[in-house]
N, C-alpha and C positions, 0 to 999 in steps of 0.2 A: 463172107456172104451176108447180105443184108436180110434180116428176118423180121417177121411180125411177132408180136407177143399176144397170146390169148389172155383176155382180161377176166379170168375166173380161177378160183381155187377150189378143188374138190375137197369138201369137208368129209364127204363119204362117197367114194368113187362108185360103188355099186351096192345096192341093197338087195336082199333076197328077192327072188322073182315074185310073180303074182300070187296073192293070197286067196285061198278058197273062202268065200263068204256065202251066207245064206242068200238065196235068190229072192231078194226083197227089193223092189224098185225104189223104196224109200230109204234104203240103206246107203250110206256114203262110206266107202272103205277107208282104211287108214292112209292110203296114198293120197287121196283127195284132202283129207283133213290136215295133212302136213303141208299143204300148199297155202301157207298163211297169207301170201300176197294176194290171193284171190279175194279173200274176205276184206283185207285191208283196202283194196282198190274197188270194192263193191262190183266185182266182175259179173256176178249173176244178174244184177240190174242192167248193166251195160249190154249183156248178151241177149236181153229181151228186146233190145233196140237193133243191134247189129251183131253178127257173128263172123264177119269177114268174108262172106260168100263172094266169089268172083275175083278175089284178090290173090296175086301170086307174090310170095315173099322169098327172095333168093337168100340162101344162107351159105356164104363162103366160109368153110370151116374144115373140120376133120371128117366130113361126110356125115350122112344121116342114116342110121340103121332102120330097118323095117320093124319098128316097135309096134306091138299090138295097139297101143294108145294113139298111134300116129299114122299108121300105114295107109289109111284111106286118103289122107291128105298129102301123101308123098309122091311127087312127080319124078319121072326120070330126069336126072341132071347130067353132070359131067365130072370126070376125073381130070383135073389139071395136071396132076402128077401121077406117076404109076403107083400101083399098090392096092387099088380098089377093085370094084367089079366093073368099072367102065362108065357107070352112070351116076356116080355120087351116092348110091344107096348102100354103102357099106362103111361102117365106122368102127375102128378098133381102138378108139380113144375114149369116146363117150361125150366129149365136149359138144360136138356138132349136134348129136342127137338130143342132148340136154337143151340146147338153144332152140332147136326146132320144136321140141315139146312145149316149151314155154310160150312159143308163138301160136302153135296150131294143134296141139294134142286134142283129140276128140274123145278120149276115154273109151270105155267099153260098156257093154250092157249092164244094166242095173247099177249105174253110177259107179262102176269100178274104174280103177286106173286114174291117171292124171288128166287135167284139163288145161288147155292153153287159153290165152286171152282171146284169140280169134279162132275158135274150133272149126270153122268152115273155110278158112283160108287154105291155100295150097302152098306147099314148101318146094322150092327148087333147090336141091342139094348140090353143092359145089365142093368137091374134095380138093383142097389145095395144101393142106398141112399134114405131114406124116404123124403117126401116133406118138403122143407124148413129146412132141418137138414143136418148135416154132416154125411157121411156114415162111417161105421166101416172099419178099415184098412184091416182086414182079409176078409171082404166081398168084398172089392176091389180086394184083392188077388184072391178070388174065381172067380170073374169076368174075371180077366186076364187069369186064368187057363182055364176057359170056352172058351174064345176067342182063346187060343192056341189050344185046343182040336178041335175046329171048323175050324182050319186052316185059320184064318183071315190073311189078308196081312198086315194090319196096325192096331194098337191099339192107339186110341186118348184118353188121360187121362187129363181131365181138372180139376185136383185136386192135392193137395199135402197131404202127410200123413206121419206118423212116419214109419220108415223103420223096420217093424216087420220082423221076420225071414221068415214067410210065404210069405209076400209081396216081399221081396228080392228074394226068391226062384222062385216065380211066374214070376217076371220081367226077371230074368236071363234065365229062361227056355224059355220064349217067344223070347228073343233075340237069343238064341241058335237055335230056330225053324225058323230062317230067317224071323222074323216079325219085321217090323219097329214100334218102340214105340215112339210116340210124346207126350211130357208131359209139363204141365204148370210149369213155374219156381216159381210162387207164387206172391201174391199181398201184397203190403204195405197197412196198417201197420201190418196186421196179420202175414205175413211171413217176418222175418228180413233178411233171406238169402234164396238161392235157396233150395227148398224143395225136398222131395223124391216123386216119382221116377225120377224127372228131374235131380237129382244129380247123378244118377247111370251112370257109364261108359257105353257108347253104346246107351243110350237113347238120343233122340233129344230134347234138352231143349230149351224152347221157352220163350222169353221176348216180350215186347210190345212197339209199337210206336203209336203216335197220327196222326191226319190228316196232320200235318205239317212235318211228317217224323222224328220227334225228339222223344227221349226217353219219354215214358209215365210215369208220376210220380207214377202211381200205381204199375208199374212193378218193381220187385226186381232186384238187380244187383248181379253179382258174377262170379267167374271164370268158372262156369259150363254152362253159357249161350252160346248157339250155334248160334241161329238165332233169329231175331225178325220179327214181323208181326203186322198189325193193331190191336189195342186193345182198342180203345176209341170210344164210341157211335156206336157200331157194331150192325147193324140191321139184324134180322133173324126171323125164325119161332118160334112160341110158342104154348101153349096148346089151345084146342078148336078152331082151325083154325085161331088163332090170331097171332100177331107178338110181338116181344120184342126188346128192345134196351139195350145192355149190355156193360159194360166196365170192362176189366180185362184180365189177361193172359189166362183165359179159352178160350176166343174168338180167341185170337192169335193162340192158340194151335190148335183149330179146323181148322182154315184157313191153317196152315202149314200141318196138316194131309191131307187136301184136295190137297195141293201141292204134297205131297208124293204119293197120289193116282194117280195124273196125270203122275208122273214119273214111277210108278210101272206099269201103264197101257201101256205106250209107250215102256218101256224096261222090259218086263215081266221076263226075265232071269237074271236081275241084282240083285245081292245079297242085302239084306237089308242094310248092311254097306255101300255099294256103292250108294244106293239111298240117304242115309243120306249125304254121301260125296258130291254127285252131288248138293244137296241143299245148303250145306255150301260153296262149292267151287265157286258157281255162285252167292252167295249173294252179294248185293251191299254194300260195306264197308261204315260204318258211324263212326263218332267219330275219335279217333286217328287211324292212319294207322295200319292195321292188326286187330287181335282179341282184343276186350276190354270187360270189365265187364258189360257194359250197353247194347251194341248191339251185342255181340258175334262177328260173322264174318260178320254181316250186315243184311239188309232187304232181305227177300226172293225175288227172281226174277223168276217168273213162266216161262216166255218164255226162259230165259237163261238156266234154269234147264232142259228144254226139248230139247234144241237145241245145247248147247255149247259142244265143243269137250273137255271133261273132262278126263284127264289121270286117269287110275286106281290108287288106293291108293298107291300101292307099287312103281309105277313109279314116282309119284309125290314126294314121300318121298326120293327118291334116286337122282333124277335129275330134274332140272327145266323144261327141254324139253324132251319128250319121245324119245327114240331112233328111228331112221328111220325104218319105216315098222311096228311099233307097233300101233295097233288099239286102239281106245278110249274105255273107260269103257262102252260106250253105245253098243259096238259091242260084248262085252264079254258075253259068256253064264254063267249061274249061276254056281258057283263053288268056288274054292279058300278057303276062310275062312268060307264059308257056311252061311254068314250073321251073324256070332256070335257077331259082334260088335267090338268096338275098344279095343285093349289091353290097350291103354291109350288114353284119350280124345284128347289131343293135337296132338298126332301122326296122328290120323285118319283125323281130320278136318283141321289141319293147314298144314300138309305136310312138316315137317322140320326134319333135321337130322344133328347132330353134329358129324363129323368124329373124332374118337378117336385119341388123341395125337396132333391134329392140330387145333381143334376148328373151322373147316370150316363149315359155315352155308349155306345151300341151301334152299331157301324159295321162293315160288311163291306168290307174293303180292295179297291180296284180291282186287277185283274190287271196284272201287269207282264210285260215281254217274256220274262223268265227264269222265270216261274211255270210249273208243270206245266199240262197241258191241263185245262179245266174238266170237271166231271162230265157225263156224257152221259145225257140223259133216255131212258127206255126205254118 
């Protein structure tokens, strides 16, 4: 049987349940303080701009529990396989609940509990993988088909799988339906290279970094990597109202899916391909200048993705500076390629063109950590 592989390792499968704390609205409990990735990504500043309202993120995984930090954002979904409660809202593994919490946990009163990147986004849970086992690749395909039929805005896939005919068809149909697909690149040593569907053209492929901002040793490398996000000791929700700490590109993928939800909420008419482009174009470059196989285009920058004046794909590919009077991608209504995804990965996310006969290269360098802030769209 062909199976998918979850891209996360539980460093701590479940932590003791909710802690009683003083009823002080200024108090941040210990769950929130363990979410180092929120501070690293300046999530609080980004959430003053967008919180993911109006966006539905499908999570094909081990189901999603009705965790107190998450329950208000949890839609009824589906069980692709038997063993759940029928609508995806039961998880006996913890992986799916952890991913959903990283995307859209809303926390509890008085700053208790955990917080997702997009705390007003909705989660569409899809149970396709049995507890503590890898899911079947065609069950994953069925989950993606369900998400497409339900008009999800984003599909977050924290797994790698063999590229079966049905899975490839499901992924490509979702891309054609203007859905942003975010997928884990894979974990060493199980994955020697970027797995599927992260390797599919048009899918946003995610690698990982640690708290020091450097490449996480567990994260695979390869030419398909688009962006990276925190992937080490990531604290999130788990089953039975508890919490978990995980390491792997699963976690980084859920975080990037939350970032995509912020962008889709602020720019609801932006095609899926432009949402992906906005995330890659504003990423903070790491490693060698430009795209590289460990960091892709760099670490996601939530605030820049929401505020930078990012030229649309076609403009950036033709000229380094948009012509006078051309508005940014943020102002464009949905249209153009309809979010079908990149014709080639490099053209969409790097923005390069070599003029025939002269070899002239126009390229807008990726941002580095010491660069000034990007221009803000007005």
